[in-house]
C-alpha positions in Angstrom: 91.2 -10.2 49.6 87.9 -12.0 49.9 87.7 -11.0 53.6 88.2 -7.3 52.8 85.5 -7.5 50.1 83.1 -9.1 52.4 83.8 -6.5 55.1 83.2 -3.7 52.6 80.0 -5.3 51.4 78.8 -5.7 55.0 79.6 -2.1 55.9 77.9 -0.8 52.7 74.8 -2.8 53.5 74.7 -1.6 57.1 75.0 2.0 55.8 72.1 1.6 53.5 70.1 0.0 56.2 70.9 2.7 58.7 70.1 5.5 56.2 66.7 3.9 55.4 65.6 4.1 59.0 64.1 7.2 60.6 63.1 8.1 64.1 60.2 10.2 62.8 57.1 7.9 62.5 55.8 10.2 59.8 58.8 9.7 57.6 59.3 6.4 55.9 63.0 6.9 55.3 64.6 5.7 52.1 62.8 3.0 50.2 64.1 0.4 47.8 62.2 0.4 44.6 59.4 2.7 45.9 57.3 2.1 42.8 56.5 -1.3 44.2 54.8 0.2 47.2 53.5 3.5 45.9 51.4 3.9 42.8 52.4 6.7 40.5 49.0 6.5 38.8 45.9 8.4 39.8 45.1 8.0 43.5 41.4 8.1 43.9 40.1 10.3 46.7 43.6 11.3 47.7 44.4 15.0 47.2 47.9 14.9 48.7 50.4 14.1 45.9 53.0 11.5 46.2 56.4 13.1 45.5 57.4 10.4 43.0 54.4 11.0 40.8 55.5 12.2 37.4 52.2 12.6 35.7 51.3 16.1 36.9 53.1 18.0 34.1 52.2 15.5 31.4 48.5 15.1 32.4 47.6 18.3 34.0 49.5 20.9 32.0 50.0 19.2 28.6 47.4 16.5 28.5 43.8 16.7 29.8 44.2 20.2 31.3 42.4 19.0 34.5 43.6 19.8 38.0 45.0 17.3 40.4 41.8 17.4 42.3 39.7 16.6 39.2 42.0 13.7 38.3 41.9 12.2 41.8 38.2 12.6 42.4 35.7 9.8 41.6 34.3 9.9 38.1 30.9 9.1 36.8 30.4 5.5 35.7 30.4 4.8 31.9 27.1 4.6 30.1 25.4 1.2 30.6 27.0 0.5 33.9 24.7 -1.8 36.0 24.7 -1.2 39.8 25.6 -4.1 42.1 22.5 -6.1 43.0 20.3 -4.9 40.2 19.3 -6.4 36.9 19.7 -3.2 34.9 17.6 -1.8 32.2 17.0 1.5 30.5 15.8 2.9 33.9 17.4 0.7 36.5 15.8 2.4 39.5 12.4 2.2 37.8 10.9 4.7 40.1 11.5 8.3 38.9 8.2 8.3 37.0 6.3 7.0 40.0 7.7 9.3 42.6 9.3 6.5 44.6 12.8 7.1 46.0 14.5 3.8 45.4 18.3 3.3 45.4 19.3 1.9 42.0 21.0 -1.1 43.6 17.7 -2.2 45.1 18.8 -1.5 48.7 16.7 0.7 50.9 17.3 1.4 54.6 15.0 -0.5 57.0 14.5 1.3 60.3 13.0 -1.6 62.2 14.9 -4.0 64.5 14.4 -7.8 64.6 12.3 -7.7 67.8 8.6 -8.4 68.5 7.9 -4.7 69.4 9.6 -3.5 66.2 7.7 -6.1 64.3 4.4 -4.8 65.7 5.5 -1.2 64.9 6.3 -2.2 61.3 2.8 -3.8 61.0 1.2 -0.6 62.1 3.4 1.9 60.1 4.0 0.0 56.8 0.6 0.1 55.2 0.9 0.8 51.5 2.9 -1.0 48.8 5.1 1.7 47.2 4.9 0.0 43.8 1.8 0.0 41.6 0.2 -3.3 40.7 1.3 -4.2 37.2 1.4 -7.3 35.1 5.2 -7.3 35.2 5.2 -6.9 39.0 2.8 -9.8 39.5 4.8 -12.0 37.1 8.1 -11.3 38.9 6.4 -11.8 42.2 5.1 -15.2 41.1 8.5 -16.3 39.9 10.2 -15.3 43.1 7.4 -16.8 45.3 7.7 -20.1 43.5 11.5 -20.1 44.1 11.6 -19.0 47.7 8.2 -19.5 49.3 6.1 -22.2 47.6 8.2 -25.0 49.0 6.8 -24.3 52.4 3.7 -22.1 51.9 2.4 -24.0 48.9 1.6 -22.9 45.3 -1.7 -21.5 46.6 -0.2 -19.9 49.7 -2.4 -22.2 51.8 0.5 -23.5 53.9 0.5 -26.9 52.1 3.9 -26.8 50.6 6.0 -29.8 49.5 7.9 -30.0 52.8 4.7 -30.6 54.8 2.8 -32.8 52.3 2.6 -36.6 52.4 4.6 -36.8 49.2 7.3 -34.5 50.5 8.7 -34.4 54.0 7.8 -33.6 57.5 8.7 -30.0 58.4 9.2 -29.2 62.1 6.5 -26.4 62.0 3.4 -25.8 60.0 4.0 -23.0 57.5 1.5 -20.1 57.8 -1.7 -20.2 55.7 -1.3 -16.8 53.9 -4.8 -16.8 52.3 -6.8 -17.2 55.5 -8.8 -14.4 57.0 -6.0 -13.3 59.4 -3.3 -12.9 56.8 -5.6 -11.4 54.2 -6.5 -8.6 56.7 -2.9 -8.2 57.8 -1.0 -5.0 56.7 1.8 -5.1 54.2 4.2 -4.4 57.0 3.6 -7.9 58.4 4.8 -9.5 55.2 7.7 -7.1 54.6 9.1 -7.5 58.1 8.9 -11.3 57.7 10.8 -11.1 54.4 13.5 -9.0 56.0 14.1 -11.0 59.2 12.0 -14.2 59.0 9.6 -15.5 61.6 9.9 -18.6 63.8 11.8 -21.3 61.8 11.5 -19.2 58.6 14.7 -17.4 57.8 15.0 -13.9 56.3 15.3 -13.1 52.6 16.8 -9.6 52.7 20.0 -11.0 51.2 18.2 -12.9 48.4 15.6 -10.5 47.1 15.9 -6.8 46.5 13.7 -4.0 47.8 11.4 -4.0 44.7 11.4 -7.8 44.5 10.1 -8.1 48.1 7.1 -5.8 47.2 6.5 -7.8 44.1 6.3 -11.0 46.2 3.7 -9.2 48.4 1.8 -8.2 45.3 1.6 -11.8 44.2 0.5 -13.1 47.7 -2.3 -10.5 47.6 -3.4 -11.8 44.2 -3.7 -15.3 45.7 -5.7 -13.9 48.5 -8.0 -12.2 46.0 -8.6 -15.5 44.3 -9.5 -17.1 47.6 -11.9 -14.3 48.6 -13.4 -13.7 45.1 -12.1 -10.2 44.9 -9.9 -8.4 42.4 -6.2 -7.6 42.7 -4.7 -6.8 39.3 -3.2 -4.0 37.3 -6.7 -2.9 36.4 -8.6 -3.2 39.7 -8.0 -3.8 43.4 -11.0 -4.6 45.5 -9.1 -6.7 48.0 -7.7 -3.9 50.1 -6.6 -0.2 50.0 -2.8 -1.0 50.4 -1.9 -0.9 46.7 -2.9 1.1 43.6 -3.4 -0.6 40.2 -0.9 0.5 37.6 -3.4 0.4 34.8 -2.8 -0.7 31.2 0.9 -0.7 30.2 2.0 2.3 28.2 2.6 0.4 25.0 -0.9 -1.0 25.1 -2.3 2.4 25.9 -0.4 3.9 22.9 -1.7 1.2 20.6 -5.3 1.8 21.8 -4.9 5.5 21.3 -3.5 5.0 17.8 -6.4 2.7 17.0 -8.9 5.2 18.4 -7.3 8.0 16.4 -7.5 5.9 13.2 -11.1 5.1 13.8 -11.9 8.7 14.6 -10.1 9.8 11.5 -12.1 7.4 9.4 -15.3 8.8 11.0 -14.2 12.3 10.2 -13.6 11.4 6.6 -17.0 9.7 6.4 -18.6 12.7 8.1 -16.9 15.0 5.7 -18.2 13.1 2.7 -21.6 13.1 4.2 -21.4 16.7 4.9 -20.3 17.4 1.3 -23.1 15.3 -0.1 -25.6 17.0 2.1 -24.1 20.4 1.2 -24.4 19.7 -2.4 -28.0 18.5 -1.9 -28.9 21.5 0.1 -27.3 23.7 -2.6 -29.4 22.0 -5.2 -32.5 22.4 -3.1 -31.8 26.1 -2.7 -31.3 26.4 -6.4 -34.6 24.7 -7.0 -36.3 26.8 -4.3 -34.8 29.9 -5.8 -36.0 29.0 -9.2 -39.4 28.1 -7.9 -39.6 31.3 -6.0 -38.5 33.2 -9.1 -41.1 31.4 -11.2 -43.7 32.1 -8.6 -42.8 35.7 -8.6 -42.9 35.7 -12.3 -46.2 34.0 -12.3 
């Protein structure tokens, strides 16, 4: 009895196994518990429907009223979503009002290879900083410079960082003096290419600082060069070079100044009106006196 049962079970198992196989590579055959391998939920970017899906009638016809294409297509992120690699904010890209095309995640294609000829090409072609000089940009650049650059190049960018000072260590190569005449006259492309790929024993920082952050670091280095040369490089004025445009006074400050000006102007208007009224009354009295005088003279 047990033998017959075992034979029956074996034959049944072999039948199931055989029926599940298929010579057609496009046909999976029969599957045991297909829900474990195939999702019956929405399949993003897949228009072909899996035959076991049962949500078509419930979701499309009765529920949302959307088509299968709409349900399987990518959707817009929810409000407040922060892109990978960016700090966020009310305007994460921070560029629409300045006409700069910047990807919200801070990543922008760089069309220069890590070779000496490409480095030279970048130095020639990358001239202007796409971001205006602002107080926020300089503050951010200073913070990033102190984190990633000052250890070697020094707080003043004079190449006298902790790793090469007597109280620090002995670095295998002398870091560049970024405030000397050569680097002060260098184009912005020289700095940006170095931040992307590094130079000599210096490694690249493309994976550590975003597109805008790299330019902020360059802004701050330029401000240190301005201190050394006695020129100006700030949100109000740039006499160091022509590679960046001052951003001016921040909008909240401008708004405050305009409100204060309007208040003073309004006060002057009130004062002027009072003076005008007083003068008008006085003129009127004078006219009356003159009129009386003329009448008296005529009478006389």
